[in-house]
Every structure is written in C-alpha cells, then in structure tokens.
C-alpha positions, 0 to 999 in steps of 0.5 A: 461524463458517463464513462468518467463516472463509470471509471470512478465507481470501478476505481473505488471498487478496485481500491476500497477493499482492505489490502496491504496498500490500505493498511500501510496508508492507515498506519501512516495516518495514525502514526505520522503528522498530517503533512507526512501522512499526506506525503505517504498517501501521495507516494501510494497514489503514484504507484497505484495509478501506475499499476492501474494503467499497467493493468488497463493496458494488459501487464497481467497478460505478460505474467500469464505468458511468462510463468517464471516471471510470476513465480519470481515475483511471488517468491520475492514479494512474499518474502518482502511482505512478510518482513514488512509485517514482522516489522510492525508485529515485532517492532524493535526497541529503539533509543530516543536518538533513534526515535522516528527511524522505525523498525522493519520495512513499514515501521521504518517507512512510518518513521514517526510511529508513536512509542508505546511508552508514556512520554513518547516524543511527538511524531517527527515533522519531516521524513528525512531522506532516509525515511522518504526512500523507505516510504517509497520502497514500501509503497512500491512493495505493497502495490506491485509485489502481488502478481495475483492482484496485478492479474486480477486488476488486468482482468477487471480493467482490461475487460473494460479496455477491450470494449472501449475505443481509444477516445472512450478509454481516456475518460474511463481511465481518468475516472479510475485514477481520480478514484485512487486520489480521492480514496487514499487522500480521504482515508488519510485525512479522516484517519489522521483527524481522529488519530489523536483520540488513540493513545500510544498503547492502542496505536501499538495494538493496531500496528500489531494487528496490521502487521499480523494481517500483512504477514498473512498476505506474505505467507499466502504469496509464499505458499503460492510460490511453493505451489508454482515451483512444485 
C-alpha cells in the first residue's frame, strides 16, 4: 500500500496545479448540468490517464529523440490552444435556437454555457453528439497539445519508473491514476454544487478570465515553436 499512496500523492501533485485541463473542467462545472459536467470530467480523466501512462513509460523521450515532432506539436498545439482561449474570451453571440451550441472550441465543447443576459435558458440536459465530439476534441487538446508538459511528466513519472520493478510499478501507477479520478471528479462536484450561486454575469467574467489564461498558454507554446524553428 505504501507504493500506492506514494503514487496517489505524486498524482495529486501532478494534476492539482491550475492548467488548461483544470480550467476546462472548472468552466464545464460552472456552466453545465451536473450530468454533463461529470461526462466532461470523465473524458478529461481518460485522456489524463492515457497521458500519465505514456509519461510513465517514456513518451517524452520520443519527443526528445525527434525534435521535429516536438516542433510540430508546439506549433499545432499553440494555434489550437489560442483558438480555444479566444472562444471563451470573445464568445460569439448566438440565437435562441443555437443556445447551447457554444462558440469557439471550449465554448462549443461547454455547449450549455450560460448566456450573460437575463432570462437565459437553463443549461441543456444532454450534450448531443456534436457537443460530445467537441468535448472529446477539446479535452484531447488541453491534455496532449503541450509537449513541454509531456516531457516534464516523463521526467517526473519516468524517474520513479526507473527505480521500480515491474511488480512495484503497478501499485504506484494505480495510485497516480486514482489521483486523476479523485481530483477531476472532486473539482467538478464541488464547483458544480456552488455554480448556482454565480449569476450569468459572473460566469461570463470567469469564462473570459479562463479564456485569457488559456490564450497566454497558447502564446507561450507559439513562442516556443518560433524559438525552435529559429
């Protein structure tokens, strides 16, 4: 059990810092029904578990061995992340019939985002196929399109993997994955439970703050891309 709890604490330290994943999950919990927010959290958990497994088994070494791959991911990831942030920072006005479709990558993925005007419709009870696919796409982007995070995760988790036998690795990585489940489900449930205390105007402001931070993440990736090309 010692290795399991060691993996659990390491996993919490790995996912707790506020980054694109957490901003996406928090935004979903604020603007969606509990059911849809939990679906979003489950999708993020899936991609996060896959990423941590990849880091544990050394995918970061692949990027370090092939700099061109890291450069491609930096450029593509930076552009997509900036677009995601702009979707929240500068949401498009939508008609009543389009309410719940969202604007931009995250705004579309969080299809039930509340309108900042009085009398806005309640969040949609179901995502729909289009909303689900956009949620999956956005969750993939905010998890996988940051090569530096992949490399850092590999250095952190890979360092432990190098010291563990095959038998010891199982409880450790299980603890890491448990931390991912606990964290994202916990954040979703807590934020969603208090979401009703935020009026649409405050949620709109929070969306823009989240969007601005995500844009900054994307710009940093693009700057790293330019530096890598030069």
